[in-house]
C-alpha positions as CSV (number, residue, x, y, z in Angstrom):
1,M,-27.9,14.8,8.8
2,I,-25.3,16.1,11.8
3,K,-23.2,18.9,10.6
4,I,-20.0,18.1,11.8
5,Q,-18.4,20.6,14.1
6,Y,-15.0,21.5,14.1
7,S,-14.5,22.5,17.7
8,N,-16.4,19.9,19.1
9,C,-14.6,16.7,20.8
10,R,-17.0,13.6,19.9
11,T,-16.2,10.0,19.9
12,L,-18.0,8.2,16.8
13,I,-19.8,5.0,17.4
14,Y,-20.2,2.4,14.1
15,Y,-21.4,-1.3,14.2
16,D,-21.8,-3.7,11.8
17,T,-24.2,-6.6,11.0
18,K,-22.9,-8.3,13.5
19,G,-22.7,-6.2,16.1
20,N,-19.1,-5.3,16.8
21,K,-18.4,-2.1,17.2
22,F,-16.2,0.3,15.6
23,E,-15.3,3.8,17.6
24,L,-13.5,6.7,16.1
25,G,-12.0,8.2,19.8
26,C,-12.1,11.6,20.5
27,S,-8.3,12.5,19.2
28,A,-8.9,10.7,15.7
29,F,-11.9,12.7,15.5
30,K,-10.4,16.3,16.0
31,S,-7.7,15.5,13.6
32,M,-10.1,14.3,11.1
33,V,-12.4,17.2,10.9
34,K,-9.1,19.6,10.1
35,Y,-9.0,18.1,6.9
36,I,-12.8,18.7,5.7
37,Q,-13.0,19.7,2.2
38,D,-15.2,22.5,3.0
39,V,-13.9,25.2,0.3
40,A,-13.4,24.9,-3.5
41,S,-9.8,25.3,-3.1
42,K,-9.1,22.3,-0.4
43,D,-7.7,19.1,-1.5
44,E,-8.3,15.6,-0.4
45,A,-6.9,14.7,2.8
46,G,-6.0,11.1,4.3
47,G,-3.7,8.5,6.2
48,V,-4.0,5.4,8.4
49,L,-6.3,4.5,11.3
50,L,-4.4,3.4,14.7
51,G,-5.8,2.3,17.5
52,R,-6.3,-1.1,19.8
53,Y,-8.7,-4.2,19.7
54,I,-10.4,-4.5,23.1
55,L,-9.6,-7.7,24.6
56,N,-12.7,-9.9,24.9
57,S,-15.0,-8.2,23.4
58,K,-16.0,-7.7,19.6
59,H,-14.8,-3.6,19.9
60,V,-12.0,-1.8,18.1
61,V,-11.1,2.0,19.1
62,V,-9.2,4.2,16.5
63,D,-7.2,6.3,19.3
64,T,-5.4,8.2,16.3
65,I,-4.6,9.0,12.8
66,T,-1.6,9.7,10.8
67,V,-2.3,13.0,8.6
68,P,-1.0,14.0,5.1
69,S,2.9,14.5,4.5
70,N,4.4,16.6,2.0
71,H,5.2,13.3,0.5
72,D,1.3,12.3,-0.1
73,Q,-0.6,13.2,-3.6
74,R,-3.2,15.5,-3.0
75,L,-5.5,16.7,-5.1
76,R,-9.3,17.8,-5.0
77,H,-10.7,14.6,-6.1
78,F,-7.6,12.2,-5.2
79,F,-5.6,11.5,-2.2
80,F,-2.2,9.1,-2.5
81,R,-0.5,8.3,1.1
82,S,3.4,7.6,0.4
83,A,3.9,4.6,2.5
84,K,7.2,5.3,3.8
85,K,6.4,8.5,5.9
86,H,3.1,6.8,7.7
87,Q,4.7,3.5,8.0
88,I,7.7,5.3,10.4
89,I,4.5,6.7,12.6
90,I,2.6,3.1,12.6
91,D,5.8,1.5,13.7
92,N,6.6,3.9,16.4
93,F,3.3,3.8,17.9
94,W,3.5,-0.1,17.6
95,L,6.6,-0.1,19.8
96,S,5.8,2.6,22.3
97,S,2.9,0.5,23.0
98,D,4.3,-2.3,23.6
99,G,2.4,-3.9,20.3
100,T,-1.3,-2.7,21.8
101,C,-1.5,-0.2,19.0
102,N,-2.2,-1.5,15.6
103,Y,-2.7,-0.7,12.0
104,L,-6.5,-0.5,11.9
105,G,-6.9,0.8,8.0
106,E,-7.4,4.0,6.2
107,W,-8.9,7.2,6.3
108,H,-9.6,10.1,3.8
109,T,-11.9,13.1,2.8
110,H,-14.4,13.6,0.0
111,P,-15.4,17.0,-0.7
112,E,-19.4,16.0,-0.5
113,S,-21.8,16.2,2.6
114,D,-22.6,12.1,2.8
115,P,-19.4,10.4,1.6
116,V,-19.2,7.2,-0.7
117,P,-16.4,5.5,-2.2
118,S,-15.3,5.8,-5.4
119,S,-14.8,2.8,-7.4
120,R,-10.8,3.5,-7.2
121,D,-11.6,3.9,-3.6
122,I,-13.6,0.2,-3.3
123,S,-10.6,-1.1,-5.6
124,E,-7.9,0.5,-3.6
125,W,-9.9,-0.8,-0.1
126,Q,-9.7,-4.4,-1.7
127,R,-6.1,-4.6,-2.7
128,K,-5.0,-3.4,1.0
129,L,-6.9,-5.9,2.6
130,Q,-5.0,-8.9,0.3
131,A,-1.6,-6.5,0.4
132,D,-1.1,-5.0,3.3
133,K,0.3,-6.6,7.0
134,Y,-2.4,-6.1,9.9
135,D,-2.9,-8.5,12.7
136,S,-6.8,-9.2,12.2
137,D,-9.4,-10.7,9.7
138,C,-10.5,-7.0,8.6
139,L,-9.6,-3.4,8.0
140,F,-11.6,-0.6,8.4
141,Y,-12.0,2.4,6.4
142,V,-13.3,6.6,6.8
143,I,-14.2,8.7,4.4
144,V,-14.6,12.1,6.0
145,G,-17.6,14.2,4.0
146,T,-18.3,18.1,4.8
147,R,-21.6,17.0,7.2
148,K,-21.0,13.3,7.5
149,I,-18.2,10.9,8.3
150,N,-19.1,7.4,7.4
151,A,-17.0,4.2,7.5
152,W,-16.6,0.9,6.2
153,K,-15.4,-2.7,7.4
154,G,-13.3,-4.9,4.9
155,L,-12.8,-8.2,5.0
156,R,-9.7,-10.2,4.2
157,E,-11.5,-13.3,3.4
158,G,-13.1,-12.5,-0.2
159,G,-12.4,-8.7,0.3
160,I,-16.2,-8.2,1.2
161,L,-17.0,-4.8,2.1
162,E,-19.5,-3.5,4.5
163,K,-20.7,0.1,4.9
164,L,-21.0,0.4,9.4
165,K,-24.1,2.0,10.8
166,Q,-23.4,4.9,12.8
167,F,-24.9,4.9,16.1
168,Y,-26.4,8.3,17.7
């Protein structure tokens, strides 16, 4: 298990079972690790993943994320993202990128070293697969733990969730 270093700028690479590549870019990584719940008083945090589908490939890159706003609900073991504030950011990135920066999914933190989704996370992810508006057949979900960052891919068709394998 690798301890997450605050000062290092890393790109994290994950693969699904079909060889599709999911990449958390350096900027997204640096933003996420600022919210690691490494002390008892720190609440969960989260936001949305924004990035690109690389043309003619099976490669998705998360370039940036939204971070918690004062309209979000944050507790030690709970995070609820307020749609309105984050949607404004999503729309601005979409417009300023001429439609190349897409909503790719969601991220949040857990106060555990090797994070796993709760039953609430799973039901919310499956709801988003059906309810959210997005330009692909899947969404991605990232949970930032205290020592590891894990990722999942959710398919719109059938709401199937697959844990992605990290490439070290």
